C-alpha positions in Angstrom: 0.0 0.0 0.0 1.2 3.5 -0.8 -0.2 6.8 0.5 0.4 10.1 -1.3 0.7 13.5 0.2 -2.6 14.4 -1.4 -4.6 11.5 0.1 -4.6 8.9 -2.7 -4.2 5.4 -1.3 -2.9 2.8 -3.8 -3.5 -0.8 -2.8 -1.3 -3.5 -4.3 -1.5 -7.3 -4.2 1.2 -9.8 -4.8 4.4 -11.4 -3.4 7.2 -9.8 -5.6 6.9 -6.2 -6.7 9.6 -6.8 -9.4 7.4 -9.0 -11.5 4.3 -8.0 -13.4 2.8 -11.5 -12.9 3.4 -11.4 -9.1 2.4 -7.8 -8.3 -0.7 -5.9 -9.4 -2.5 -2.7 -8.6 -5.9 -3.5 -7.0 -7.3 0.0 -6.8 -6.7 3.7 -5.9 -8.8 5.3 -3.2 -9.1 8.8 -1.8 -8.8 9.1 2.0 -8.1 12.8 2.3 -4.7 14.4 2.8 -2.7 12.7 5.6 -2.0 14.8 8.7 1.6 14.9 9.8 4.6 12.7 8.9 3.4 9.8 10.9 -0.2 9.6 9.7 -0.7 5.9 9.4 -0.2 2.8 11.6 -0.9 -0.9 11.2 -3.9 -1.9 13.3 -4.6 -5.7 13.3 -5.3 -6.6 9.7 -6.2 -3.0 8.8 -4.4 0.4 8.5 -5.5 3.4 10.6 -4.9 6.8 9.1 -5.3 10.4 10.3 -6.4 12.6 7.4 -8.1 15.9 6.9 -11.4 14.0 7.3 -10.4 12.6 10.7 -9.6 8.9 11.5 -9.9 6.7 8.4 -9.6 2.9 8.1 -8.4 1.6 4.8 -11.0 -1.2 5.1 -13.7 1.5 5.0 -12.3 2.8 1.7 -12.8 -0.6 0.2 -16.4 -0.8 1.3 -17.7 2.5 0.1 -17.1 5.4 -2.3 -17.4 7.8 0.6 -14.8 8.6 3.3 -17.5 8.7 6.0 -16.8 6.1 8.7 -18.9 3.0 8.7 -20.5 1.5 11.8 -17.5 -0.8 12.3 -15.2 2.2 12.5 -14.7 2.6 16.3 -13.3 6.2 15.8 -16.8 7.4 14.8 -17.4 8.5 18.4 -14.6 11.1 18.2 -14.6 11.8 14.5 -16.0 15.3 14.9 -13.5 16.2 17.6 -10.6 14.9 15.6 -11.8 16.7 12.5 -12.1 20.0 14.4 -8.6 19.5 15.9 -7.1 18.9 12.4 -8.7 22.2 11.2 -7.0 24.0 14.1 -3.6 22.4 14.4 -3.3 20.1 11.4 -0.2 21.9 10.2 1.7 21.4 13.5 4.2 18.6 14.2 3.2 15.8 16.5 0.2 14.1 14.9 0.5 10.4 15.2 -1.7 7.3 15.7 0.0 4.8 18.0 -0.9 1.3 19.2 0.0 0.0 22.7 -1.0 -3.7 22.7 -0.1 -4.5 26.3 -2.7 -2.0 27.6 -5.2 -2.5 24.8 -4.8 1.1 23.8 -5.1 3.0 20.5 -3.5 6.4 21.1 -4.0 9.4 18.8 -1.4 12.1 19.6 -2.7 15.6 18.9 -0.6 18.8 19.1 -2.6 21.6 20.8 0.1 24.2 20.3 3.8 24.2 19.4 4.7 23.0 22.9 1.6 21.3 24.3 -0.2 18.2 23.2 -2.9 15.8 24.3 -4.2 12.3 23.3 -7.4 10.7 22.4 -7.2 7.1 23.7 -9.5 4.2 22.8 -9.8 1.0 24.9 -9.4 -1.7 22.3 -11.6 -4.1 24.3 -14.6 -1.9 25.2 -14.1 0.6 22.3 -14.6 3.5 24.7 -12.7 6.7 24.2 -11.1 9.1 26.7 -8.7 12.0 26.6 -5.3 12.1 28.2 -3.5 15.3 29.2 0.0 15.6 30.8 1.9 13.7 28.1 3.6 16.5 26.3 4.5 14.2 23.4 6.0 15.0 20.0 6.2 11.4 18.9 5.6 7.8 20.2 7.4 4.5 19.9 7.1 1.0 21.2 10.3 -0.5 22.7 10.2 -4.0 24.4 6.4 -3.7 24.3 6.6 -0.5 26.4 5.4 2.9 25.3 7.9 5.8 25.1 7.4 9.3 23.9 9.7 12.1 22.9 9.2 15.5 24.5 11.3 18.6 25.4 14.8 17.4 25.0 14.2 14.0 26.6 12.5 10.6 26.1 9.9 9.5 28.7 8.2 6.2 29.5 4.4 6.4 29.6 1.9 4.3 31.5 4.4 3.5 34.3 3.5 3.4 38.0 0.6 5.0 39.8 1.9 8.6 40.1 2.6 11.4 37.7 6.0 12.9 37.0 8.0 10.4 39.1 11.6 9.2 38.6 12.8 5.6 38.6 16.2 5.2 40.3 17.6 1.6 40.6 14.1 0.2 39.8 12.6 2.2 42.6 9.9 4.9 42.0 10.9 8.2 43.6 8.6 11.2 44.0 5.6 11.8 41.9 2.2 13.4 42.2 -1.4 12.1 42.4 -2.9 11.0 39.2 -6.1 12.9 38.5 -9.0 11.8 36.3 -12.4 13.3 35.4 -15.1 11.2 33.8 -18.7 11.5 32.8 -20.8 8.6 31.5 -23.2 8.8 28.6 -26.7 10.0 29.5 -29.2 7.2 30.2 -33.0 7.2 30.1 -33.0 4.1 32.2 -35.3 2.3 29.7 -38.0 5.0 30.4 -37.7 7.5 27.5 -39.5 10.8 28.2 -40.4 9.9 31.8 -39.4 12.3 34.5 -37.3 10.8 37.3 -36.4 12.1 40.8 -32.8 10.9 41.4 -32.0 10.5 45.1 -28.8 8.4 45.5 -26.1 6.7 43.5 -23.4 4.2 44.5 -20.2 4.0 42.5 -18.2 0.8 42.8 -14.5 1.7 43.1 -11.6 -0.8 43.5 -8.3 0.5 44.8 -5.1 -0.6 46.6 -5.1 2.4 48.9 -6.8 5.7 49.6 -8.3 8.0 47.0 -10.4 11.1 46.9 -13.6 11.4 44.9 -16.1 14.2 44.1 -19.2 13.2 42.2 -22.5 14.6 41.0 -25.5 13.6 38.9 -26.0 15.6 35.8 -29.5 15.9 34.4 -30.6 16.1 30.8 -27.3 16.7 29.0 -25.9 19.2 31.4 -22.1 18.9 31.8 -21.5 20.5 35.2 -18.4 19.5 37.3 -18.9 18.2 40.9 -17.9 20.6 43.7 -18.4 18.6 46.9 -16.1 15.7 47.9 -17.7 12.3 48.7 -17.0 10.1 51.7 -15.6 6.6 51.5 -14.3 4.5 54.5 -10.8 3.4 53.6 -8.7 0.5 54.8 -5.3 1.7 56.0 -2.7 -1.0 55.3 0.5 -1.1 57.2 3.8 0.4 56.0 6.9 -1.7 55.8 9.5 -0.8 58.4 7.2 1.6 60.1 4.2 -0.3 61.5 4.3 -3.1 64.1 4.3 -6.7 62.9 1.0 -8.6 63.7 -0.7 -5.3 64.5 -0.8 -3.6 61.1 -3.4 -4.6 58.4 -2.1 -6.5 55.5 -2.7 -4.7 52.2 -3.5 -7.6 50.0 -4.9 -6.9 46.6 -7.6 -4.5 45.4 -10.3 -3.5 47.9 -13.8 -2.8 46.7 -15.6 0.3 48.0 -19.4 0.7 47.6 -20.9 3.6 49.4 -24.3 5.2 48.7 -24.0 9.0 48.0 -26.9 11.4 48.2 -27.6 13.4 45.0 -30.4 15.7 43.9 -31.9 16.1 40.5 -35.0 15.7 38.4 -34.8 14.9 34.7 -35.6 12.3 32.0 -31.9 11.3 31.6 -29.0 11.3 33.9 -25.2 10.7 34.0 -22.6 10.5 36.7 -19.8 13.1 36.6 -16.8 12.2 38.8 -13.4 13.7 39.7 -11.0 11.2 41.3 -7.4 11.5 42.6 -5.2 8.7 43.8 -1.6 7.6 44.1 -2.6 3.9 44.1 -3.9 1.5 41.5 -7.6 2.5 41.3 -10.5 1.4 39.0 -14.1 2.5 38.6 -16.2 -0.6 37.8 -19.9 0.4 38.0 -22.6 2.7 39.4 -26.0 2.0 40.9 -28.8 4.5 40.9 -31.8 5.1 43.3 -34.6 7.1 41.7 -38.4 7.5 41.7 -40.3 7.7 38.4 -42.9 10.3 37.7 -44.9 11.3 34.7 -44.0 13.1 31.5 -44.4 16.5 33.1 
């Protein structure tokens, strides 16, 4: 396959390009002008490209005369965001799709300015998208199945440890800051489209190896407000090696599950949970339960 700077994608078939009987042109397709010097990456049996139209799969070009993503294109959820970003910073260095198999990640590096960048990241299992900030990356590369990115005069390893901006000295993590995350689910009608609901409580299920802080709220009817009040969870406090007394301290073990009902207020036909979380430990958000009372259409 060959990709031109103007967006033509030539697909060839064969085993030896030096022979006319073993190499042939199958077709030429238009995908839009590629963005950046690293605009394409192999993705399973497909090729993922970033063009002026957004994220394009070569398999989509073979199915349709249009560049519009098909239902099987998992990037359709962020296509408008990517297309808008291309319009703003498509001429800047740093655009690159990157595959991180060990964490089931598809990473799309996007330069915000000449010195700042962010990433759209897809979970290759759930096909859910998120946005990463803090990786000021110009380029990405996989080495020993580990992700590295080039930044301001240095190369950094990404997705390492449970803190931000730490150093590794003699295989020991030194320093670092809490990792912060913000998330909002899609809005749900709870199988009652058009019916008003009075939301009273919700219970997120969080698994963690240590303490964390959470602020959460329930947003109604496609409002995207951030939570302001922290929520309370009762944490286990494991012992610290060389500090706590043997046989008195609590053994940390693995992940601990926390499920605490939190009071919320809101009336609407659809709702979503918005959550801010901060932790220095391995922490997962698994599910959320809702308590609400249904009303009428008014």
